[in-house]
Every structure is written in C-alpha cells, then in structure tokens.
C-alpha positions in Angstrom: -8.1 69.7 -22.2 -5.8 71.6 -24.6 -2.3 71.9 -23.2 -2.4 75.8 -23.2 -5.6 75.8 -21.1 -5.2 76.0 -17.3 -7.8 74.7 -14.8 -9.5 77.3 -12.7 -9.2 75.0 -9.7 -6.5 75.7 -7.2 -3.6 73.2 -7.6 -0.7 72.2 -5.5 1.6 74.3 -7.6 -0.3 77.4 -6.4 0.3 76.7 -2.7 3.6 77.6 -1.0 5.6 74.6 0.2 8.5 74.5 2.6 11.8 73.4 1.2 11.8 70.5 3.7 8.6 69.1 2.2 10.1 69.3 -1.3 13.3 67.6 -0.2 11.3 64.8 1.5 9.0 64.3 -1.4 10.1 61.1 -3.1 8.0 61.9 -6.2 10.3 64.8 -7.0 13.5 63.4 -8.6 16.6 65.2 -9.7 16.9 65.7 -13.4 19.2 63.4 -15.3 22.2 65.0 -17.0 22.3 63.4 -20.5 25.3 65.4 -21.5 26.8 67.1 -18.3 26.2 70.8 -18.2 24.7 70.9 -21.7 21.7 68.5 -22.1 19.7 68.0 -18.9 16.3 66.4 -18.4 13.5 68.9 -18.3 15.8 71.8 -19.1 16.0 73.9 -22.2 19.4 74.6 -23.7 20.0 77.4 -26.3 22.9 76.2 -28.4 24.2 78.8 -30.7 27.2 79.5 -33.0 28.1 81.3 -36.2 26.9 79.6 -39.4 28.9 76.6 -40.7 30.8 75.9 -37.4 29.2 72.5 -37.0 26.3 73.0 -34.6 24.1 70.5 -36.4 26.9 68.0 -36.8 27.9 68.1 -33.1 24.3 67.7 -31.9 23.7 64.9 -34.4 26.8 63.2 -32.8 25.4 63.7 -29.3 22.0 62.2 -30.5 23.8 59.3 -32.0 25.8 58.5 -28.9 22.7 58.8 -26.7 20.5 56.7 -29.0 23.1 54.0 -29.3 24.2 54.0 -25.6 27.7 55.2 -26.5 30.1 57.2 -24.4 30.0 61.0 -24.1 32.7 62.8 -22.2 33.6 59.6 -20.3 30.0 58.7 -19.4 27.5 56.3 -21.0 23.9 55.2 -20.4 21.3 52.9 -21.8 20.2 53.8 -25.3 17.8 56.7 -25.1 15.1 57.5 -27.7 15.8 60.9 -29.3 13.9 63.2 -31.6 15.6 65.6 -34.1 13.2 68.3 -35.4 15.5 69.1 -38.4 13.6 72.0 -39.8 16.4 73.4 -42.0 17.8 70.3 -43.6 16.1 67.8 -45.9 16.1 64.1 -45.5 18.8 63.6 -48.1 21.4 65.5 -46.0 20.2 63.7 -42.9 20.7 60.4 -44.6 24.2 61.4 -45.7 25.2 62.5 -42.3 23.7 59.3 -40.7 25.8 57.2 -43.0 29.0 59.1 -42.4 28.5 58.8 -38.7 27.6 55.1 -38.9 24.3 55.6 -37.1 22.7 52.2 -36.6 19.4 51.8 -38.6 17.9 50.3 -35.4 18.9 53.2 -33.1 15.9 54.8 -31.5 16.7 58.1 -33.3 13.7 59.8 -34.9 13.6 62.7 -37.4 10.8 65.3 -37.9 11.3 67.7 -40.8 8.3 70.0 -40.5 6.1 71.3 -37.7 3.7 73.4 -39.8 0.2 72.0 -39.9 -3.1 73.3 -41.3 -5.1 72.8 -38.1 -2.6 72.1 -35.3 -0.1 74.5 -33.7 3.7 73.6 -34.1 4.0 72.9 -30.4 1.1 70.4 -30.6 2.7 68.7 -33.6 6.0 68.5 -31.6 4.2 67.1 -28.5 2.5 64.4 -30.5 5.9 63.4 -32.0 7.5 63.3 -28.5 4.7 61.1 -27.2 4.8 58.8 -30.2 8.6 58.3 -30.0 9.0 58.4 -26.2 11.9 60.9 -26.8 14.1 61.7 -23.8 16.1 64.3 -25.8 14.6 66.6 -28.4 16.6 69.0 -30.7 14.9 71.8 -32.6 17.1 73.0 -35.5 16.6 75.9 -35.5 14.8 78.6 -33.5 14.3 80.7 -36.6 12.8 77.7 -38.5 10.5 77.0 -35.5 9.3 80.6 -35.5 8.6 80.4 -39.3 6.4 77.4 -38.7 4.0 79.9 -36.9 2.4 81.2 -40.1 0.6 84.1 -38.4 3.6 85.3 -36.5 4.8 88.9 -37.0 6.9 89.5 -33.9 10.7 89.2 -34.0 10.8 88.3 -30.3 10.9 84.5 -29.8 10.8 84.3 -26.0 7.0 83.9 -26.0 7.5 80.6 -27.9 10.2 79.4 -25.5 8.2 79.4 -22.3 5.6 76.9 -23.7 8.4 74.7 -24.9 9.9 74.8 -21.4 6.6 73.7 -20.0 6.4 70.9 -22.5 9.8 69.6 -21.6 8.9 69.5 -17.9 5.6 67.8 -18.6 7.1 65.0 -20.6 10.5 65.0 -18.8 12.7 65.4 -21.8 15.8 67.5 -22.4 15.3 70.2 -25.1 18.0 71.7 -27.2 17.2 74.6 -29.4 19.7 75.5 -32.1 20.2 79.2 -32.8 22.5 81.5 -34.8 25.1 83.9 -33.5 25.3 87.6 -34.5 27.6 88.2 -37.4 29.7 90.8 -35.5 29.8 89.4 -32.0 29.8 86.2 -30.0 26.2 86.7 -28.8 23.1 85.0 -30.0 20.8 86.8 -32.4 17.6 88.4 -31.3 16.3 89.9 -28.1 17.9 89.3 -24.7 14.6 87.9 -23.5 15.4 84.8 -25.5 18.3 84.0 -23.2 16.2 84.7 -20.2 13.6 82.1 -21.4 16.0 79.2 -21.4 17.8 77.3 -18.6 21.2 76.8 -20.3 23.1 78.8 -22.9 25.9 77.0 -24.8 28.0 77.9 -27.8 30.9 76.8 -30.0 33.4 79.1 -31.6 36.6 79.0 -33.6 
C-alpha cells in the first residue's frame, strides 16, 4: 500500500487510550536524544541561520561524530548510520569537506544529492534511501531545495510537505533535521509561520 494511503479500517491510533495504558505499554519507548535538545529520534528539527554562517558545516560535523561514534557535548554512542540529503552542494564540495574533517571512509555516512525522480515522489525517494542505509539521523539541506524537487509545486507554503516528513521519521524511527534559511532583515526563518508549527524543534545559529 502506498505510504500516503490510509486503511479504511479502524486502528488502535483512532481509539482513545488512558495515559496509564500508554505508560505501561512496553512497546512504546522514549525517543533517543542523538544530540541533546537538537537531534532527537522521531522528531523533526528546523535548523536555520543566515547564509554562510556554517549551517551545513556544523551539521556535517554532527553527522561525522554520530557516524564515527565520537563525542558530542560530552556524550557519545555507538556509531550510527546517517544520511545527508545534500541538495544544494555537489559531490566535489562534499568530498572536500569530508577530507578536511577527516571523516573515515568506512564511517556509515551516506550522501544523497538529488530527490527528483521521473516517476517517484521526493518523499518516496528519500524513504527508499533511509531503508537502504538504515539511517538513524537524516539531514535535508535545504527545505527550499526539497520544495524545488517537487516539479509541479506552485505554493510558497512548505508546511504541507513537512507533515508527511514527520510521519516518515516516526515510521522509521529516525531523527530528521531540515536546514532552512533565515530572513535577511530578522532572526526569524523564511516563509510562513505554519512552517514552524509543522516541526517539533526549531534551532538556529547566529553571529
């Protein structure tokens, strides 16, 4: 069944549950904080800043540390497979940054440079890559580039694309970080306020 199609049958998600039954349900586990407060399992983070402030560089470093099992803010875990949907940079820049950061060639870090496809939707291409790599953290760089992958899109509002991405993160239990740009004349992210409402965490860097 396509991921966007819902069954007509009544499911457990459509039936009210007591908080006690949820707390006692051992199949419901707390999400893992890959980077405390910023990158959390099954959550969507909107990470924005003005251009050329190092958004991609910082997130590449996070991905390196996670993929190689290195310390982040005093915490470390086992190496985690990660997926970088680098939709704005070509492979030449990616290779240069990887060498500068001394990313191990054997690290479970995967790069996807295009989500556009003749017959499959961008979210389907992304899901196939997540399944193929077993990624626990996914970065989409950037929200604008992701929107441009939707060739028939004519709406400036991106919130309708974020909700399906949130469902995808929950389905496959990965943390999703979406890189976005800040407004030129303020410290807010570009676009409609509904974009912020469609994510779980909003993080930014500034000078």
